[in-house]
C-alpha positions in Angstrom: 43.9 -7.6 43.6 42.1 -9.6 41.0 39.2 -10.0 43.3 39.2 -6.3 44.0 39.0 -5.4 40.3 36.3 -8.1 39.6 34.3 -6.7 42.6 34.6 -3.1 41.2 33.5 -4.2 37.7 30.6 -6.1 39.2 29.6 -3.2 41.3 29.9 -0.7 38.3 27.8 -3.1 36.1 25.2 -3.7 38.7 24.9 0.1 39.4 24.5 0.7 35.7 21.8 -1.9 35.4 19.9 -0.4 38.4 20.1 3.1 36.9 18.9 1.9 33.5 16.1 -0.2 35.1 15.0 2.8 37.3 15.2 5.2 34.2 13.1 2.7 32.1 10.4 2.5 34.7 10.4 6.2 35.5 10.0 6.9 31.7 7.3 4.2 31.5 5.3 5.7 34.4 5.6 9.2 32.9 4.3 7.9 29.5 1.6 5.9 31.3 0.2 9.0 33.0 0.0 10.7 29.7 -1.4 7.9 27.6 -3.8 6.7 30.2 -5.9 9.9 29.5 -6.5 8.7 25.9 -9.5 6.3 25.4 -8.6 2.7 25.0 -8.9 -0.8 26.6 -9.0 -0.4 30.4 -6.4 -3.0 31.5 -2.8 -3.4 30.4 0.0 -5.3 32.2 3.5 -4.3 31.4 5.5 -5.5 29.5 2.9 -7.5 27.6 0.4 -4.6 27.3 -2.8 -5.4 25.3 -1.0 -8.1 23.3 -3.9 -10.5 24.1 -6.4 -8.2 22.5 -4.2 -7.6 19.5 -4.2 -11.4 19.0 -8.0 -11.9 19.4 -7.9 -13.2 15.8 -4.5 -14.8 15.7 -4.6 -15.2 11.9 -5.7 -11.7 11.3 -4.1 -8.9 13.3 -6.0 -6.2 11.1 -9.3 -7.6 12.3 -8.0 -7.5 15.9 -7.3 -3.8 15.6 -10.7 -3.0 14.1 -12.3 -5.1 17.1 -10.3 -3.0 19.6 -11.5 0.2 18.0 -15.2 -0.9 17.9 -15.1 -2.2 21.4 -13.2 0.5 23.2 -12.8 3.7 21.1 -16.1 4.1 19.2 -18.2 3.9 22.5 -16.2 6.9 23.8 -17.0 8.9 20.7 -13.4 9.6 20.1 -11.3 9.8 17.0 -8.2 8.6 18.7 -7.4 5.7 21.0 -4.4 4.3 22.7 -3.4 0.6 23.1 -0.1 -0.9 24.5 1.7 -3.1 22.1 3.9 -4.8 24.8 5.7 -1.8 26.5 5.1 0.4 23.4 2.1 2.8 23.3 0.4 3.0 19.9 -2.1 5.8 19.0 -5.0 4.7 16.8 -6.4 7.5 14.7 -9.8 6.9 13.2 -11.2 10.4 12.4 -10.4 13.1 9.7 -9.5 16.0 12.0 -7.1 13.9 14.1 -5.6 12.5 10.9 -5.1 16.1 9.6 -3.1 17.1 12.5 -0.5 14.4 11.6 -0.7 14.2 7.8 -0.8 17.9 6.9 2.3 18.5 8.9 5.7 19.1 7.3 7.3 17.8 10.5 5.6 14.5 11.3 7.1 12.8 8.2 9.0 9.9 9.7 7.3 6.5 9.4 7.0 3.9 12.0 9.4 1.1 13.3 7.7 -1.5 11.1 8.7 0.2 7.8 12.2 -0.9 8.7 11.2 -4.4 7.6 11.2 -3.0 4.0 14.7 -1.7 4.1 16.4 -4.9 2.9 14.1 -4.9 -0.1 13.5 -1.2 -0.8 16.4 0.4 0.9 15.5 4.0 1.9 13.6 5.0 -1.2 10.7 7.2 -1.3 8.4 4.9 0.7 10.8 4.4 3.6 13.1 7.4 3.6 13.1 10.1 6.2 14.2 13.7 6.8 16.2 15.5 4.1 16.7 12.4 2.0 13.0 12.1 1.7 12.5 15.7 0.9 15.2 15.8 -1.8 14.2 12.5 -3.4 10.5 13.6 -3.5 11.5 16.9 -5.2 13.6 15.0 -7.7 11.1 12.3 -8.6 7.9 14.4 -8.7 8.4 15.4 -12.4 8.4 11.8 -13.4 4.7 11.6 -12.6 3.7 14.6 -14.6 0.5 14.3 -16.8 2.6 14.3 -20.1 4.8 11.4 -18.8 1.9 9.3 -17.8 0.6 9.4 -21.4 3.6 7.5 -22.5 2.6 4.5 -20.3 -0.8 4.1 -22.0 0.4 1.9 -24.9 2.0 -0.5 -22.5 -1.2 -0.7 -20.4 -3.3 -1.4 -23.5 -1.0 -4.2 -24.7 -1.0 -5.9 -21.3 -4.8 -5.6 -20.9 -5.3 -7.2 -24.4 -3.4 -10.3 -23.1 -5.4 -10.1 -19.9 -8.8 -10.1 -21.6 -7.5 -13.1 -23.7 -6.8 -15.0 -20.6 -10.2 -14.0 -19.1 -11.9 -15.3 -22.3 -10.8 -18.8 -21.4 -12.6 -18.5 -18.1 -15.8 -16.8 -19.4 -19.2 -18.3 -20.1 -18.8 -21.0 -17.4 -20.9 -21.6 -14.3 -17.8 -21.8 -12.3 -16.5 -18.9 -10.2 -12.8 -18.3 -10.3 -10.4 -16.4 -7.9 -9.9 -12.9 -9.3 -7.0 -11.4 -7.4 -4.4 -13.9 -8.8 -5.3 -13.0 -12.4 -5.4 -9.2 -11.8 -2.1 -9.4 -9.9 -0.3 -11.0 -13.0 -1.7 -8.2 -15.3 -0.7 -5.6 -12.8 2.9 -7.0 -12.6 3.2 -7.1 -16.4 2.2 -3.4 -16.6 4.4 -2.2 -13.8 7.5 -4.1 -15.0 7.2 -2.5 -18.5 6.3 1.0 -17.2 8.7 1.0 -14.3 11.7 -0.8 -15.9 11.0 -1.1 -19.6 11.2 -4.8 -19.3 8.7 -7.3 -20.4 8.6 -10.3 -18.0 5.5 -11.9 -19.5 4.0 -12.5 -16.1 0.6 -13.5 -17.6 2.3 -16.0 -20.0 5.1 -17.2 -17.9 3.8 -17.4 -14.3 6.7 -19.6 -13.3 9.5 -17.2 -14.1 11.9 -16.9 -11.1 11.4 -13.1 -10.9 7.6 -13.3 -11.0 7.3 -16.0 -8.3 9.9 -14.0 -6.2 7.8 -10.7 -6.4 4.7 -12.6 -5.3 6.6 -14.4 -2.5 8.4 -11.6 -1.0 5.2 -9.6 -0.1 3.7 -12.7 1.4 6.8 -13.3 3.6 6.8 -9.7 4.8 3.1 -9.8 5.8 3.8 -13.1 7.6 6.7 -11.5 9.5 4.5 -8.7 10.8 2.4 -11.4 12.7 5.2 -12.8 14.9 6.9 -10.4 17.2 9.8 -12.9 17.8 10.6 -12.5 14.1 10.9 -8.7 14.2 14.6 -8.6 15.2 16.8 -9.3 12.2 19.0 -11.6 14.2 16.3 -14.1 15.0 14.4 -13.7 11.6 17.6 -14.5 9.6 17.9 -17.8 11.5 14.4 -19.0 10.6 13.5 -21.0 7.5 11.2 -18.1 6.6 14.1 -15.6 6.9 16.4 -17.7 4.7 13.8 -17.9 2.1 13.3 -14.2 2.2 17.0 -13.7 1.6 16.8 -16.0 -1.4 13.9 -14.3 -3.1 15.4 -11.0 -2.2 18.6 -11.8 -4.0 16.6 -12.8 -7.1 14.8 -9.5 -7.2 17.8 -7.3 -6.6 19.9 -9.2 -9.2 17.2 -8.8 -11.8 16.7 -5.1 -11.0 20.3 -4.2 -11.0 20.8 -6.1 -14.3 18.0 -4.2 -16.0 19.4 -0.9 -14.7 22.9 -1.4 -16.0 21.4 -2.5 -19.4 19.2 0.5 -19.7 22.0 2.8 -18.6 24.2 1.4 -21.2 21.5 2.0 -23.9 20.9 5.4 -22.7 24.5 6.4 -23.1 24.4 5.0 -26.7 21.0 6.5 -27.7 21.3 9.8 -25.9 20.6 11.8 -29.0 17.3 9.8 -29.8 16.2 9.8 -26.1 13.3 12.2 -26.7 11.9 10.1 -29.7 11.3 6.7 -28.0 8.8 5.4 -25.3 10.2 5.8 -21.8 9.9 3.7 -18.6 10.1 5.2 -15.1 13.7 3.8 -15.0 14.7 5.9 -18.1 13.5 9.1 -16.2 15.5 8.2 -13.1 18.6 7.6 -15.3 18.1 10.9 -17.0 17.8 12.9 -13.7 20.7 11.0 -12.1 23.0 12.9 -14.5 25.6 10.1 -14.6 25.4 9.4 -10.8 25.5 13.0 -9.8 22.1 12.8 -8.1 21.3 9.2 -8.0 23.7 6.2 -7.8 22.8 2.8 -9.2 21.8 1.7 -5.7 19.6 4.8 -5.4 17.9 4.0 -8.7 17.4 0.5 -7.6 15.7 1.6 -4.4 13.2 3.7 -6.4 12.5 1.1 -9.1 11.9 -1.6 -6.4 9.7 0.9 -4.5 7.7 1.6 -7.6 7.4 -2.1 -8.3 6.0 -2.7 -4.8 3.5 0.2 -4.8 2.5 -0.3 -8.5 1.9 -4.1 -8.2 0.5 -4.9 -4.8 -1.6 -1.9 -4.1 -2.9 -1.6 -7.7 -3.9 -5.2 -8.0 -5.8 -5.0 -4.7 -7.6 -1.8 -5.7 -8.6 -3.2 -9.1 -9.8 -6.4 -7.6 -11.9 -4.7 -5.0 -13.4 -2.4 -7.6 -14.2 -5.2 -10.0 -15.7 -7.2 -7.1 -18.0 -4.3 -6.1 -19.0 -3.8 -9.7 -19.9 -7.5 -9.9 -22.0 -7.0 -6.7 -24.0 -4.1 -8.0 -25.6 -4.8 -11.4 -27.1 -1.3 -11.7 -23.6 0.2 -11.3 -22.2 -2.2 -13.8 -25.0 -1.4 -16.3 -24.2 2.4 -16.1 -20.5 1.9 -16.6 -21.1 -0.2 -19.7 -23.6 2.3 -21.1 -20.8 4.8 -20.8 -18.2 2.5 -22.5 -20.8 1.7 -25.3 -21.2 5.4 -26.0 -17.5 5.9 -26.3 -16.5 2.7 -28.1 -19.6 2.4 -30.3 -17.3 2.4 -33.4 -15.0 -0.4 -32.3 -15.2 -2.2 -29.0 -11.8 -3.9 -29.5 -9.7 -0.7 -30.3 -7.0 0.5 -27.9 -8.0 3.0 -25.3 -6.8 6.6 -25.7 -6.2 9.4 -23.3 -9.1 11.2 -24.6 -11.3 8.1 -23.8 -10.1 8.1 -20.2 -11.2 11.8 -19.8 -14.7 10.7 -20.9 -15.0 7.9 -18.4 -16.4 10.1 -15.7 -18.8 7.6 -14.2 -16.2 4.8 -14.2 -13.8 7.2 -12.3 -16.6 7.9 -9.8 -17.1 4.2 -9.2 -13.4 3.7 -8.7 -13.2 6.6 -6.2 -16.1 5.2 -4.2 -14.5 1.7 -4.3 -11.3 3.3 -2.8 -13.4 4.9 -0.1 -15.2 1.7 0.7 -12.3 -0.6 0.4 -9.0 1.3 0.2 -6.0 -0.7 -1.1 -3.9 0.6 1.8 -6.0 0.5 4.9 -3.5 1.9 7.4 -0.5 4.3 7.3 1.8 5.1 10.3 3.8 8.0 11.4 6.0 8.9 14.4 5.3 12.3 16.0 8.3 14.7 15.6 7.6 16.6 18.7 5.1 16.9 21.6 1.7 17.8 20.2 -2.0 17.7 20.7 -4.2 15.4 18.7 -8.0 15.5 19.1 -7.4 17.6 22.3 -5.1 14.9 23.8 -1.5 15.5 24.7 0.8 13.2 22.6 4.6 13.0 23.3 7.3 13.2 20.8 8.1 9.8 19.2 4.6 8.4 19.5 3.8 5.6 17.1 0.5 6.7 15.3 -1.6 4.3 13.1 -3.9 6.1 10.9 -6.9 3.9 9.8 -7.7 5.0 6.3 -10.6 2.6 5.9 -12.3 4.0 9.0 -11.6 7.6 8.2 -13.1 7.0 4.7 -16.3 5.8 6.4 -16.4 8.1 9.4 -20.1 8.7 10.1 -19.4 12.4 11.0 -18.6 13.0 7.5 -20.5 10.4 5.4 -24.2 9.6 5.2 -24.6 5.9 5.4 -21.0 5.2 5.0 -21.5 1.4 5.0 -23.4 1.7 1.7 -21.7 1.7 -1.7 -22.8 4.8 -3.4 -21.2 6.5 -6.5 -22.6 10.0 -6.1 -21.7 11.2 -2.6 -18.5 13.3 -3.1 -20.0 16.6 -2.2 -18.1 19.1 -0.1 -16.8 17.7 3.2 -13.8 17.8 5.5 -10.7 17.5 3.2 -9.2 14.6 5.2 -12.3 12.5 5.3 -11.3 10.8 2.1 -7.6 9.7 2.0 -7.2 6.4 0.0 -3.8 7.7 -1.2 -2.9 9.2 2.2 -2.7 13.0 2.3 -0.5 16.0 2.8 3.2 16.3 1.9 3.8 12.5 2.1 0.8 11.5 0.1 1.2 8.7 -2.7 3.2 10.1 -5.5 1.8 7.5 -7.9 -1.8 8.0 -7.4 -2.5 9.5 -10.9 -0.7 6.5 -12.4 -2.8 4.1 -10.3 -6.1 5.7 -11.2 -5.2 5.8 -14.9 -4.1 2.1 -14.7 -7.3 1.1 -13.0 -9.5 2.8 -15.6 -7.7 1.3 -18.4 -7.9 -2.3 -17.0 -11.5 -2.1 -15.9 -12.5 -0.5 -19.4 -10.9 -3.3 -21.1 -12.7 -5.9 -19.1 -16.3 -4.3 -18.8 -16.6 -3.5 -22.5 -16.3 -7.2 -23.2 -17.7 -9.1 -20.2 -20.4 -9.0 -17.7 -19.1 -9.7 -14.1 -20.9 -11.5 -11.3 -19.4 -11.7 -7.8 -20.1 -14.7 -5.7 -19.9 -13.6 -2.1 -21.5 -10.9 0.0 -19.0 -8.4 1.4 -19.7 -9.4 5.0 -18.7 -12.9 4.1 -15.2 -12.0 2.8 -12.6 -12.0 5.4 -10.1 -9.2 4.9 -6.6 -8.7 6.1 -4.7 -5.4 6.0 -1.1 -5.6 7.4 0.3 -3.9 4.3 -2.4 -4.0 1.6 -6.1 -4.7 2.1 -6.5 -8.2 0.8 -9.2 -11.0 0.8 -7.9 -13.7 3.1 -9.7 -16.5 1.1 -9.8 -14.8 -2.3 -12.5 -12.9 -4.2 -14.5 -15.1 -6.6 -16.3 -13.9 -9.8 -17.6 -15.4 -13.0 -17.7 -13.7 -16.3 -20.1 -13.8 -19.3 -19.4 -12.4 -22.8 -21.4 -9.3 -23.4 -23.7 -9.2 -26.5 -22.1 -7.3 -29.5 -22.8 -3.6 -29.6 -25.3 -2.8 -32.2 
């Protein structure tokens, strides 16, 4: 009897495995027939797919993706291409019309599998949320980025920039080049901590603080995880040395954020009557709209504060670093910016920057926008298709993982004349999705006005006091772009004090 039951169980399990295997291969063949019509590398071997091509540069997956596009998609004169990441088809989108079909949609809003790596840190806040939660959260948070709210952040930005220029003064007037991103990153962290949480962490003064080092470390660990497929499953990642370190720094960040939230909530209850008469942080606005937990719990607020910390630190510091590097590469551009600054600050080069000053810095804004076209802080965004659709004329099934290459779209030769050249006056009328440094459509970056304002303030503080000279040619700087477009080996510049304005 026991043998009979065992035999039945074995037969049932075997039949189930056969059915599942058959279903998998049937589904795979169906997908293969559809995706094989899309341009891409000619040979793929399930289940490894094009993994060898994706690891052409083992230390730089981003460069491997760009090589695939240049070798197999560009020659086909297509704006889309398909590669197989193991058994998973991935659609590469490199042109504005194809990007528009995904980004403008109010249905293709879900982000890809890889955003799940952020869930432990950011939860399902605005960056990672999907469906109705994302829609309701976006609607709730949009007023926090209103023009009048941003004006309240300006004093904090000025204060942190003054500390920044004092630090830079110690490095100026030397023949030695120094690595720029590290210093810009500390300034950006100081700014975002005070504007997002109302907390002064003194990152530029106390670089060794536990929270500061944890913020720097966690993004490094996340980027490293992307590179190794065997670390994608949580069960294996948590057993590794890297996974254990990630949990440690994550605990430091969450403990700090939650402590600040509870403290601010306590103060908010005591000072409710005077709330409108003091400087606010993003956290204060979240506490106000939460209405005592009715709309947002402490954990909900924590998700959004940590999300804003990530977006406002990593992407902003990369954007400012690339812009300053390009300014240091083109002396004529730098001279025009400084002429504009001299005309505005002729009375006092050391005074704080006002909102009216920012409006006048039109050429500086043009330079920043061209820098974001040339070297966008976020080079790729991804989406999953919500239903079967056509992209650039090709049939694309529901659930397709789409990678939208912002850097390539921003330099698409169909829309830009000499896109490989840095030019500050080329933003004439063109396809609306040919310039998307902050993504586009309903799921564009909610903090883009904040980012542009911060970059103008920081660069204005630096360039009215220093001349910048970049060391390396752009083609000699290796770039990686798993999350944020970064220099792999740093960006090096040197500074020289400007002569006093007569």
